[in-house]
Structure formats: C-alpha cells, structure tokens
MARLUM-596624 format. One line per field, with one value per residue (C-alpha): residue number from 1; z negated, y, x. Coordinates in steps of 0.001 Angstrom, whole numbers, m for minus. Layout:
<sites>
num <- (NUM  ...)
c3 <- (Z  ...)
c2 <- (Y  ...)
c1 <- (X  ...)
</sites>
This chain:
<sites>
num <- (1  2  3  4  5  6  7  8  9  10  11  12  13  14  15  16  17  18  19  20  21  22  23  24  25  26  27  28  29  30  31  32  33  34  35  36  37  38  39  40  41  42  43  44  45  46  47  48  49  50  51  52  53  54  55  56  57  58  59  60  61  62  63  64  65  66  67  68  69  70  71  72  73  74  75  76  77  78  79  80  81  82  83  84  85  86  87  88  89  90  91  92  93  94  95  96  97  98  99  100  101  102  103  104  105  106  107  108  109  110  111  112  113  114  115  116  117  118  119  120  121  122  123  124  125  126  127  128  129  130  131  132  133  134  135  136  137  138  139  140  141  142  143  144  145  146  147  148  149  150  151  152  153  154  155  156  157  158  159  160  161  162  163  164  165  166  167  168  169  170  171  172  173  174  175  176  177  178  179  180  181  182  183  184  185  186  187  188  189  190  191  192  193  194  195  196  197  198  199  200  201  202  203  204  205  206  207  208  209  210  211  212  213  214  215  216  217  218  219  220  221  222  223  224  225  226  227  228  229  230)
c3 <- (18303  20519  19525  21644  24700  23827  23359  26700  28458  26760  27823  31393  31530  29682  29659  32478  32730  29118  29023  25245  23418  19761  17715  14139  10921  9429  12759  12909  9242  9578  7061  9210  7658  9298  9638  10611  13772  16001  15639  18851  19489  23118  24438  28017  29923  32668  30242  30989  34222  33325  32918  30103  27871  25542  22850  22271  19345  20330  19253  21707  21600  23875  24116  20788  18920  17783  18915  17191  19771  19184  22589  23339  25823  24370  23562  22126  19879  18668  17816  15863  14213  13068  11543  9683  8285  7168  5477  3828  5495  8734  9821  13469  12513  10391  13391  15662  13331  11660  14391  16932  20486  23257  25981  25847  27747  27029  25295  22439  20816  20687  19288  16588  15647  15363  13525  11496  10004  8960  7504  5506  4185  2570  1924  317  m2418  m2827  m5920  m4348  m3348  m6721  m8497  m6192  m6747  m10516  m10474  m8729  m11251  m14165  m12813  m12269  m15780  m17186  m14942  m16203  m19823  m19264  m17180  m18809  m15736  m15086  m11310  m11621  m14029  m11601  m8592  m10466  m11919  m8432  m7098  m10126  m9513  m5877  m6621  m9525  m7530  m4673  m7024  m8564  m5146  m3752  m6809  m6295  m2587  m1430  1349  329  1855  2195  1162  292  1057  m1893  m4612  m2551  m2345  m6020  m7048  m4833  m6669  m10154  m11000  m14657  m14086  m11516  m14010  m16818  m14668  m13050  m15856  m17954  m14802  m13779  m17325  m17414  m20275  m18869  m22081  m21939  m18180  m18677  m21324  m18925  m16166  m18605  m19297  m15591  m15210  m18030  m16455  m13236  m14957  m16908  m16481  m14076  m14665  m15900  m13576  m10690  m7303  m4336)
c2 <- (m2311  m2631  653  m36  m442  2694  4635  3402  4549  7929  8298  7283  9937  12736  12233  9741  10535  9556  6999  6542  6275  5299  4790  5904  6746  4657  2950  1562  543  m1215  1167  2979  4335  5517  9041  8176  9725  8056  9599  9386  10342  10874  11528  12035  14713  14554  14875  18448  20214  23387  23202  25752  23501  21199  20400  20252  19340  18858  17199  15309  13554  10514  7729  8818  8719  11617  11593  13720  14028  15078  15357  16262  16248  14632  18066  19202  16152  16736  20355  19610  16465  18470  21084  18370  16980  20472  21039  17591  16519  14688  13674  12963  11056  8728  8356  7480  4964  3384  3498  840  1419  848  2358  2201  3082  2261  5655  4551  2227  4978  7499  5097  4258  7917  9259  6090  6529  10091  8920  6186  8650  10746  14487  16520  18986  21415  23548  26705  25105  23385  26733  28296  25481  25582  29362  28900  26253  28437  31336  29151  27723  31246  32126  29074  29962  33484  32553  32776  32622  28958  29264  30883  28149  25395  27052  27636  24111  22642  24615  23606  19923  20234  22092  19770  16610  17909  18610  15152  13516  15573  15048  11306  11525  10914  12766  14982  15030  17242  16559  12926  11993  13903  11769  8637  9369  10346  7058  5189  6948  6152  5098  5916  9460  10108  9019  11054  14185  13672  12212  15401  17448  15167  15237  19037  19120  21927  22356  18756  19031  22093  20221  17348  19778  21364  17926  17314  20800  20151  16835  18744  21299  23532  26878  29483  33083  35926  36574  34607  36248  35267)
c1 <- (m33487  m30411  m28747  m25662  m27865  m29816  m26587  m25248  m28433  m28117  m24475  m25260  m27986  m26204  m22405  m21778  m18048  m17336  m14529  m14511  m17817  m18083  m21243  m20585  m22408  m25199  m25899  m22368  m22466  m25829  m27398  m29959  m33132  m36355  m34946  m31371  m29995  m27395  m23941  m21952  m18313  m17305  m13773  m12643  m10755  m13411  m16310  m17383  m18251  m16346  m12575  m12751  m14878  m12971  m15537  m19266  m21488  m25115  m28360  m30591  m33940  m33644  m36232  m37669  m34345  m32193  m28567  m25927  m23166  m19572  m17914  m14283  m11484  m8359  m6909  m10222  m10383  m6825  m7665  m10836  m9489  m6464  m8754  m10631  m7375  m6295  m9665  m9479  m12760  m11880  m15380  m14588  m11432  m13565  m15885  m12964  m11349  m14392  m17051  m18002  m16691  m19229  m17013  m13251  m10081  m6405  m6137  m8384  m5848  m3223  m5732  m6838  m3253  m2233  m5257  m5744  m2265  m3121  m6422  m4694  m2102  m4830  m4926  m2152  m3100  m225  384  m1023  m4312  m4576  m4276  m6850  m9334  m8799  m9316  m12688  m13762  m12632  m14682  m17755  m17488  m17555  m20507  m22387  m21669  m23010  m26067  m29494  m31728  m32686  m32317  m28886  m27832  m28788  m27190  m23928  m23976  m24443  m21474  m19450  m20166  m19068  m15834  m14964  m15668  m13519  m10629  m10907  m10826  m7968  m5765  m6190  m5345  m8914  m10728  m13625  m17100  m20149  m23728  m24417  m20804  m19388  m21034  m20376  m16663  m16541  m18166  m15709  m12861  m14178  m17745  m17094  m15811  m18535  m21192  m19644  m19700  m23108  m25237  m25542  m26157  m29031  m30390  m30292  m27780  m25650  m23653  m22436  m21945  m19720  m17733  m17066  m16091  m13646  m12165  m11585  m10160  m7705  m6754  m5947  m3723  m6067  m7752  m6388  m7383  m5146  m2229  m3642  m2944  m5088)
</sites>
C-alpha cells in the first residue's frame, strides 16, 4: 500500500491547511504489522479553525486505516515537545526528527535542527530526581519482599521493572519509553543487562529478579529510605 498517498488523502480531507506533515512510527520505519496504525505529526499555525486551539491529539478511521494524529501550531508543538523533554520521554520530538516528511515548509529544517540537538544531547538526571527514583525502587523492593498474594507480587514486580529500567536508561543519558518502547530502549542500552533484569521476571523467579534489581539500584547509588524528604 502507498501509505504516503493514503496519508496525503487523509490530510487533504481532514487537515487541509497543514504545512508540515510527517509520517512516523512503524509506518516510517517499514515495520508495520496487521494492527499497526499510522502515526502522523502535523504542524502549522493555520491548522485549526479556532485561534484558541494550539494542539490536538485524535484518532481517525480513514479508508479502513487508523490514523493517530498529533497536530500543533508551532507554539503548541514547542510547549508539548518541551514537556516531553522535561519528562524524559519526547515522543513527538522523535516523530519530528525521525519520521518521513510528506509535506514540508522552510520551517521544518529549523525545527529539526533545534529539537534534534536536544534529542542528541539526551536527558539529564539530576541528584534530586535520582534520589526520588531510588526511593521509589527501594519502597517497591520492600513491597515485593513482603507480598504473598500472587497478583500483588506480579503487579509490584511489573512496576519495579519499569522504574528500574527507567533509572538505568536515564543514568546512561538515554531517553525512556512507555509500553513496548521501554524494553526496546533498555535492550538498545545493554542487551546483557536487559536480559539479566528481565529473564528472572519472565521465568517467575521473583527472588532472583529482586536480587538483580538490587544490583542495579546499588550501581545507581544504593537504597534511599530513612531521612528522605519528598
């Protein structure tokens, strides 16, 4: 299927004033599956009818395909991209820099240069956030050690994997991700450490999993508990 042509027809029908249009996600990477949607980033100051609207995230069914649309004015994009950088998960910045443009204006090159430099620089984990993240992991480790209910154990272990993986990534200057992107980014950081952390979790060996979490916690500076002020 010509996804660029399909996306252009969708834009013409739904957001005709879009000057910048970028196809991102699995479609741009050539990794689509049967259930993949089409991620589309749109930027233009004339995009919306109302002057008060600066951003919109919406899902559409168009010609039998699902479109996930992230639409912004230039100021709206700057606001939401900045939030993503601050939260260490700049999804729309990745879309801007790594996606495939199907509509472009002279503004695009400047946007990609600015946000691409921030993306390349990576996140900054300061001492305060490091302590906070280590406190959360310490607390979850204790919860896992105390849990006897199988469902509670699995829920806590899942949270513990997420928080530990995020800390590992941020300490190495790598962006974090949600859902499937978290293990993907962790494996990109270190296949060996990702396997060491995930293998006992997948095998249901929560004692060994907790031990490996504790190792990563120690590597990051150790437990944080008594005396910690939030």
